[in-house]
C-alpha positions in Angstrom: 24.3 -26.7 -49.5 22.5 -25.4 -46.4 19.2 -26.8 -45.3 16.2 -24.7 -45.8 14.1 -23.6 -42.8 10.5 -23.5 -42.9 9.1 -20.5 -41.0 5.3 -20.0 -40.9 3.9 -16.6 -39.7 0.4 -17.2 -38.4 -1.6 -13.9 -38.3 -4.9 -12.2 -39.0 -5.9 -8.8 -40.7 -5.7 -5.6 -38.6 -3.5 -7.2 -35.9 -0.9 -4.5 -34.7 1.2 -7.2 -33.0 1.1 -9.3 -36.3 2.4 -6.2 -38.2 5.3 -5.7 -35.8 6.2 -9.7 -35.9 6.2 -9.5 -39.7 8.7 -6.7 -39.6 11.2 -8.6 -37.2 10.6 -11.8 -39.3 11.6 -10.2 -42.5 14.7 -8.4 -41.0 16.1 -11.7 -39.4 15.4 -14.1 -42.2 17.5 -12.2 -44.8 20.6 -14.0 -43.2 19.1 -17.4 -43.4 17.8 -20.0 -46.0 14.2 -19.7 -45.0 11.1 -20.6 -46.9 8.5 -18.0 -45.5 4.9 -18.9 -45.4 2.2 -16.5 -44.0 -1.1 -17.8 -42.9 -4.1 -15.8 -42.2 -5.9 -17.9 -39.5 -9.1 -16.3 -40.3 -9.2 -18.1 -43.8 -9.1 -21.5 -42.5 -11.2 -22.8 -39.4 -8.5 -25.1 -38.2 -5.7 -22.7 -37.3 -8.4 -20.2 -36.2 -10.0 -22.5 -33.7 -6.4 -23.3 -32.4 -5.1 -20.0 -32.1 -8.0 -17.4 -32.3 -6.5 -14.5 -30.1 -3.2 -16.1 -29.4 -1.4 -14.4 -32.4 1.0 -13.9 -33.9 2.5 -17.2 -33.8 5.9 -18.0 -35.4 6.4 -21.6 -36.3 9.9 -22.9 -37.3 10.0 -26.2 -38.9 6.5 -26.9 -37.8 7.1 -26.1 -34.1 5.5 -23.0 -32.3 8.4 -20.8 -31.2 6.8 -17.5 -30.5 3.2 -16.3 -29.5 2.2 -12.8 -29.1 5.7 -11.2 -29.4 8.7 -12.0 -31.6 12.1 -11.1 -30.1 14.6 -10.3 -32.7 17.7 -11.8 -30.8 15.8 -15.1 -29.9 14.3 -15.4 -33.4 17.9 -15.2 -34.9 19.0 -18.0 -32.4 16.2 -20.4 -33.6 17.4 -20.8 -37.3 21.0 -21.0 -36.2 20.0 -24.0 -34.0 17.8 -25.4 -36.7 20.8 -25.4 -39.1 23.2 -26.8 -36.4 21.0 -29.9 -36.1 
């Protein structure tokens, strides 16, 4: 059985770049065993203070992998690397 990858999408409402990142993430993760969590940073003071305008942020297995823009090809490589160990 393959390991499940934890992917967190940090965003906020009415964020154009966040919407684009969400579309890319949803396309890429279809081919991987991913547990997706979406976090609205405005609903929690801790991530809001850390990220404010530095969104969207994509975190894979707890590590920030993308800020502002998500590249489909690069995003596909991250889960492959995580599964390979």
